[in-house]
Every structure is written in C-alpha cells, then in structure tokens.
N, C-alpha and C positions, 0 to 999 in steps of 0.2 A: 847410197850417195844422194839420190833424189830426195829421200826423206830428210836428210840433213840440210840440203839446200832449201827445201820448203820451210823447215823450222827456222832457219836463219832469216828468210824473208819475212816470216811472221813476227819474229822478234824485233827486227828493224822497224816494221810497220807500227808495232806497239810503242816502240821508243819514240818514233816520230809523232804519234798522236799525243803521247805524254808531254813531249816538248812543246807542242802547239798549245796544249791546255795550260801549261805553266806560263807560257809567254802571254797568252790572252789574259790570264788572271793578273799577271804583273802589270800589263797595260791598263787593265780596268782599275787596279789600285792606284796607279799613277795618275789616272784621269779623275779620280774621286776628289770631290771638293772638300775644303776644310769645313768642319762643323763648329769649331770653337772661335772662329774669327781672328785667330792669331797668325797663322801662316799656312800656306799650302805647300811649303817646301817639304818634299818627301825624303826618306832615307835613301841610301845608296842603292839598295836592292829594288826600289820601286820607282826609280827615276826614268821618266819618259824623255828620250833624247830630243823630242820636238819642243819641250818646254823647260826642262831642267838641265842645269849644268852647261848651258850655252850662253854666249854673250849677246847683249843687244847690239844692233847695228850702230855704226858711227853716226853722230848727230850733234847739233848745236841747238841751244834755246830750249832744252828740256825743262820741265817743271819737276820738283822733287819735294819729298816730305820724309821725316824720320818718325817711325813708330817705335816707341820705347816703353817696355813694361818694367824692366829692371836691368841690372848690369849683365844679365845673361840673355836678354832678349832685345835686340835692336835690329830693325829692318829699314833699309833705305828703299823707298819706292820712287821710281822715276817714270814720268809720263811724257809721251810725245816728243816734240822737237822737230827738226827738219834736217834733211840730208839731200844735197844736190837739188835744192829748190822744191823738194817734195815734203809736205807736212806729214808727220807720222802720228799715229794714234795708238800705238802699242803701249803696254804697261808692264813694268818689270820690278822685281823685288830682289834686293841683295842683303844677305845676312852679313851684318857688319860687326859681329862679335868675333874677335880673334881667337883662334884655337891656341890654347896655352902651349901645347907641345910644338906645333909647327909654326906658330906665329902668323898664320894665314887666315884670311877672311873666308866666309862661306861662299857658296855658288849663287849665281843668278837664277831666278825663277821667273818665267813669263806668266804674268797673271791674266793678261788679256791681249789678244792679237789686234784689237782695234776694229775688227770687222763686225758686221751685223747692224740691223736697223736701230737697235737700242743704244748703240755706242755713239759718243760724240765724234764729229768730224775731226780728222787729224789737225793738229795745230802746234805752233811753236810759240815761245815767249808767253805761255800762260803762267799763272801762279797757283800754288797748291799748298795744302796743309793736312796734317793728320788730326782728326777730331772725332771723338766718340768711337774710335776703332775703325773709322772709315776715311777714305781719301776724298777731299773736296778740291775741285779744280775750277778756276774762274778765268774768263777772258782768253787771250791768246790771238794768234793771227794765222790765217790760212790763205795761200795764194788763190785768187779767184773768188774767195768769200770775204776777205778783208778781216777786220778786227771783230771780236766777239764780246758780248757782255753776258754770256750764258754762265750759269753755275751748274756743275755736274758733280754727282757723288758716285764713287765706286764703292760698293758694298763688298768688303773683303771676305765675308763669309759666303755670300751667294756668288761671288765672282761676277758681278753684273753692274752695269752702269744705269743711272737714272738721272734725268734732268730735274733740277730743283727749281721750282717756280716760286717767285715772291708772292706771298699771300695777299698783299695789297697792290701788287703790280708795279711797285717802285723799285727800280734797279739802277745801279751806277752806269755812267756812259761806257760805251765800248772802249776797250783798251788792250794793249799788249805791252809786256816788259815791265809791269809793276812788281810789287812785292806783297807778301802775305805773312801774317803772324797770328799766333793764338795767345791772347793775354792771359787766359786761364789755363793754358797748357792743353795737352791732348785730351784731358778728361773734362775740359770746360764745354761751353755751349756756343761760344762766339769766336769769330776770327775777324781780323782787320785787313783791308787792302789799302795800299798807298801807291799813287802815281801810275806811270805808264803813259805812253804817247804824249809826253810833255806836260802831263797833269801833275798837280801836287795836292789833290784832294785825298781825304781819308774816309773810308766807309767801313761800317761794321755790319756783319751778318750774324743773326741769331738762328741757329739750327732748330731750336725748340719752338720758335714762332714763325720761321721762314720769312723773316722781315729784314730789309736793309735799312740802315740809319746813316745819314751823312754826318760824320763827326766833325770834319773840317771841309769847307767848301774850296773849290779850285780858285786860286788867286794868281795874279801876275807876279812873277818872281823878279826882283831887282838884284838878286845876288849874282856873284860871278859864277857860282856853280850852276844855278838854274834848275828848274824842276826836273828836266829830263836826265841831267847828268848827276843827280844825287846818288851818293854811294849807299850801300847797305848800312854802314855805320851811322850816316846822317839820318836815315830812316828810323833806325833803332832809337836814336836820341829823341826824335819827334814823337814816336809812339809812347816812349816812357814818360815824356813830359805830359802827354795827354792824360795818363792814368795816375800820375803822381803829383797832381796839383797844377799841371800846366794849362788845363782848360779854364777858360774865363766865362 
C-alpha cells in the first residue's frame, strides 16, 4: 500500500512539473514580439489574457488609424483618449476582418500599456495615421500639461515608441482636436494635419526627411461654420482641393 501511495505522489509531481513547463512556454510564446511588422495577435492557444482577447477601457477622444494590406488583413489601431478626466496612453489593435462563418470581427490586442520612460504622456484628442507600416501620432491634450505639438511614432515590429524630431526645428503650433490624412496612402511618405484648437491651417510632414511644411496658413474664418466646427467632410474637400489644382 505504501509503495502505491509513493508512486501516486511521484506521478502527480511529474504531472505538475509538466503542466508548469507547458504554461511557461505558452506564456513566453504569447509575449513574443512580431517580427514581420504585420500583427502581434496570436492564435487561440498562445493568447496571454493580460494582452489578448480583452477590451480597452471606456474612453472618449481616442486617436485611430487603419492598417490595410488586402481584403484579408485590416487592423484598427486605437491610441489614448480620456476617461473620468484621466488621459490614457495605451495602444490597442482590433482585427476588423469579419469571419465568414460567424460574421464576427476578431479580438482586441493591447500593443502597449503606455508605461515606460520612452512612451508619450497620455493624451486625448490627438491625430493619428498609418504610414510605412507604423503609427504616427501628433498633438493632443493632457490635463496639467495642456496641448502638444509633439510627433510620435509607434514601431509595430519592435512594439516601441519614439519621438520624431523635425530635422530643421520647424513644427506646427500646439493643438488638439485636429484631423490627419495620408495623400499617398499607407505606403506613401507624407501625411497632412488640419485644424484643431480653432485653427484652420494645413501642415505636411515628410517621414523621409523629417520636415514639416506649412501648406496653408491659419486665417480668420468669416464662415458660419468657423474653423473649430468644421466637419470631416469639409476637411476632406479642402485637402482634395489642395492636391487637385486648388493650390494657387
């Protein structure tokens, strides 16, 4: 009887060790970073519950961008925002390609928790775009710090933030609540920002030269709409006019 009990205890111990090894290996795989720059979303068996398959906290004023390769690859990336007066700095990705069988979208993946000395201070009402496979975020507002005119890049391969400095020191005025677009699409080298804080200026940034260019200066608006209250449709018309012969 004693021999049998001893054998049972040894068998259970080995099983516990094996379970621990498998769990650690699964955790390590889930923590592994992407090497192709496309997505860090894991499969079901390697999902770390701290990052994958959980939803972002409620918020307003978040910035977003859509990464698209083809009809089978679309990722909505959402940054920052504010909740209950607190500015957030976390970064999330959602697979927005619907499953044919279920008709459902994919899960959320937290790409960065916003902590660390190398990450931007949490902010709301920033603007963002997908360019060259990376996320660019400009401006925004944080209580206690006010408005920003910083440009940040999130490298989706390395899962890390870096601040992008203008090579000549010229930067747009501080702002929050503007809009951003990429004239050449995600594969281009430039993006445009418009407005924010009652401004109606247009600026272009070239990621290949790290330079800002003022495309349209800020002017006093006499329209009923006004600079601050312009809609996204109005902004789109302005930006299209600039690149289709509207510039003088």
